[in-house]
N, C-alpha and C positions, 0 to 999 in steps of 0.2 A: 504494500500500500504506500503510494507516494505521499510524502509529508508536505509537499509544496501546494497541493490542490486544496481549495477551500471546501470542496465537496467530495463525498465518497458514495459510490453506488455499490450496495451489497446485493448480489443477485444469486438466486437459487435456481439453477437450471433444472433441478429435479422436482420443482414444485409441480403439483397436479400430475405426479408420476411421469415427469419428463416432458410433458406437453408444453412447458414454458420455454424450452430451449430456443426456439426461433424467436419468441417474443423478446427475450433478453437481448439478442443480437439486434433486432429491429429497433428496440427502444434506445439502446446505447448509441447506435448509429445516428438516430434522430436527434438525441440530446447533443451529440457532438456537432451535428450540422447546424443546430440552433445556437451554437456558441456557448453551451453550458459546459464549463470546465469541471472535470471530475477524475478521480482515480477509481478503477473498477476492481472489486474483490469478489471472487466467486466462492460461495459457501460450499465446502467440499464434503462435509459430514455433519451429522446431527450435533448441534451445539456450536458449530463453527461461526454461524452468523452472530451468535452472542459474543464470541471472542472478538470478532471484527468490529462490532458495535462498541465494545468496551475500549478497544484501541482507538476508535474514532473519537470517543469522548476525551480520551487522554490527549489527543492531538488538537482538540478544540476546533474541529471542522465546523463549517457553517451549516451544511445540510447533509443529512444521510438519506439517500434515496434507496428504498427497498423494492426490489423486483422479486415478487414471490407471493405466496398465499398467507393466510392468517398465521400459520405455524412459523414461517420465516419472520413475519412481523413481530410475533410474540418473542422469538429469540432475540431480535434486535432490541425490543423494549427491555427485556431483562438484562441485556448487556449494558444498556445505558443507565438503567436504574440501580445497578449493583456495581458500577465501575469505580465508585468512590470519588468521582470528579464532580465538581459543582456545575461545570458547563454541560448543558444539554442541547445538542444540535436540533435544528428544525428537521422534521421528518416528512419526506415526500414518499408517496406509494404508487407504484405501477402494479396493479393487481393482476396476478396470473395463477391464482389458486383455484380450487374446485368450488369454494363458497364465497370467499372475499367478504365476509360478514362485516368487518369493521369499515371497509371502504364504502360499502353500500349504506351503512348507518350514517356515515359522514358525508355522503353525496359525492364521493370521489369517483370520477368517470371510470367505467369498466373498459372502455376502449383505450388501448395502450397509447395511441397518439394523443388523444385528449388528456390522458393522465400525465403525459410528458409536458404538455402545454400548461397544465395546472401547476406542475412543479416549478416551471419557469415564471409564470405570471400570477399564480394563485395567492390568496391571502393566508395568513397564519392564524390558526385557531388554537387557543389554549384548551388542553384536553386533560380530563382526570385520568388517573391510573388506578386500577384496583390492585389490591395486594391480598394474596392468599398464602398465609404462612410466609415463607421466604421467597415465593414466586410472585410475579406481577402479571396482570392481564389488562386488555383493552376492551374486549367485547363482553365476555362473561366467564364465570367459573362455576363448576357444578360438582355435586356429590350425588351418589346413588345411581339410579337407573340411567339418568342422562349421561353419566360418565361411562357406564357400560355400553350404551349406544355409541358414544363417540369412539370408544376403543374398537368396537366392531366396524365402525365406518372406515377406519384406516385400511381395511382390507377391500373396500368397495372401489376397485380401480376403474370399473367400467361406467361408473355413475358420478355425476356432479350435482352441485346445488343441493336442494332439499331431498332428492331421491337418495343421495348418499347416506342420509340419516334416517329417512323414513323406512327403508327396507330393513336395516338393522333394528329399528324400533319394533317392528312387527315380530322379529325373532326374539327380542328381549321380553316383549309382552307375553309370548307363549310360555317362556321359561321362568318368569319372575316369581319371586317368593313373597314374603310378608313384609319386606322393607326393612327399615332400620329404626330403632328407638333413638330419637334425636332429642337433644336438649340444646336450644338455640337462645342465646341472649343477644338481643339487638338493641343497642343503646339502652333505653330504660324499659324495654319490653322483653318478655320471655315466652318461649314456645316450647312445649314438651308434648311429644306424641310419637306415633309410628308413622313415619314418612317414607315415601319412595324417592323423593327428589328434593334437593335444595339447589336452587339456581340463584346465583348472585351476579347481577348484571350491571355493567357500566354503560352499555349502549343497547340499542333496540333489537339487534339481530344476534342469533346464535344458532348453529346447526343448519344454516341455509334458510332459516325462517325468522319471521318477526315474532319473537317471543315476548318482548316487553315494549309494546308500541309507544309508550310515553317516556321511556328512559332517555335521559340526556347525558352525554359524556362530559358535561361541563358544569353540572349543578352541585358538585361537592358531596353527593350522596350515592349510595348503591341501591339499585332497585332489585328486590328479592322476591322469589316465589318459593313457598313451601307446599309440596303436593303430598297429601296423605296417601298412604298405601291403600290400594283398593283391589277389586277383582279385575279380570282381564277385560270384561265388557266396559267397565268404567275407564280403563286405560285406553281402549279404542276410541271411546267418546272424547277423551282428553286429546288424543291425537287429531281428531277432526277439528276440535276447537283451536288447536295450534294453527291449522291452515286458515281458520277464520279470524286469526289475530284476536281471539277472545278467550284465551286459556283461563284467565282469572275469573271468568263467569262461573266456573264449575264450583260446586259446593265444597269440594275437597281441596280447593286451591286457596291459599292465603297469600296476599301480596302486601308487602310493606317496604318502607325505605329505612335505611340506617347508614350511619357513618362508620360503624364498626360492629362486628359480630364475633362471638365465640361459639364454637360448635363442638359438641361431644356426641359420639355415636356408640351404640352397644356392641357393634362389631365393625371390622374395617371396611372401607370402600375405596374405590379409585377416586382420584382428583383429576379433573379436566379443566384446563385453562385455554380459552380461544381455540378449542379443538385439539389441543395437545394433551395427551394422556400420559401421566407420569407413572413410572414403574412401581414406585413404593405405594403401599396401602396405608391409609390414615384412619385414625379414630378420633383425633382431636385436631382442630385447626382454628386459627383466628383470621378474620378478614378486616381490612381497613381500606381507606381511600386516600390517595394523595392528590389533593385538589390542584387542577391545572398544572400538573407536573410535566406534561409533554406539550410540545408545540408542533401541531400537524399542519401540513399545507393542504388546503381544501380549494 
């Protein structure tokens, strides 16, 4: 990575299972043609984009442009937030993942050429960052069955968008058990019961769908959903409500806002942030929000 350039492009040619390779070449050629000076770094392995972003923060670059999907963006976010440096570059995004949830929540163009023009001419928006334990997220974090669905979605190479999550959701519904006994303390409120899902959102979209229609990534709070464990027929009804952007209408769904949460479960679950599923299982975790921590170019 060159140290003289004020900007760095971190690109993941393996995003969307390798379908982004041509878009990386097209976008970087276009940026050069428009006079946008940058150094190009290709993420070679899982966690590499995080390392590159931390190095960019250390060099005090002006802009970090991410070419990839939600997973690549999540790695860059975590690299910037844990680098130990006060300087936070502005973030531009050229989406080429299977869902691109955060970009769609922010109104960032899905067309690569328009996204490039946005990076050059767009305005900067201060954006909240969610924290889940020692990890950070931009769109949402989840525990329970949603995390199981996300883990299965990583094998769905032939599908993109919401189908990548809907098909695994049907598989999880068929096999799901009685959920988790959860204790959640959210600011001054407490919830205790048997739940199948906890969704902690910073933006409106997650899993290729609009899960939290009113969530804003710049209001300093997290938008949360707790979904009680139910039978398979109720789960199918919940899935239909997701497509109608009306999940919170269901009697088993509780929606609330909080600046911080502490969560305890009676047995372990997976943790998923921005579609990335972590290998370790958790029973206790705390959530928080870093108000306007990131500057994104929209």
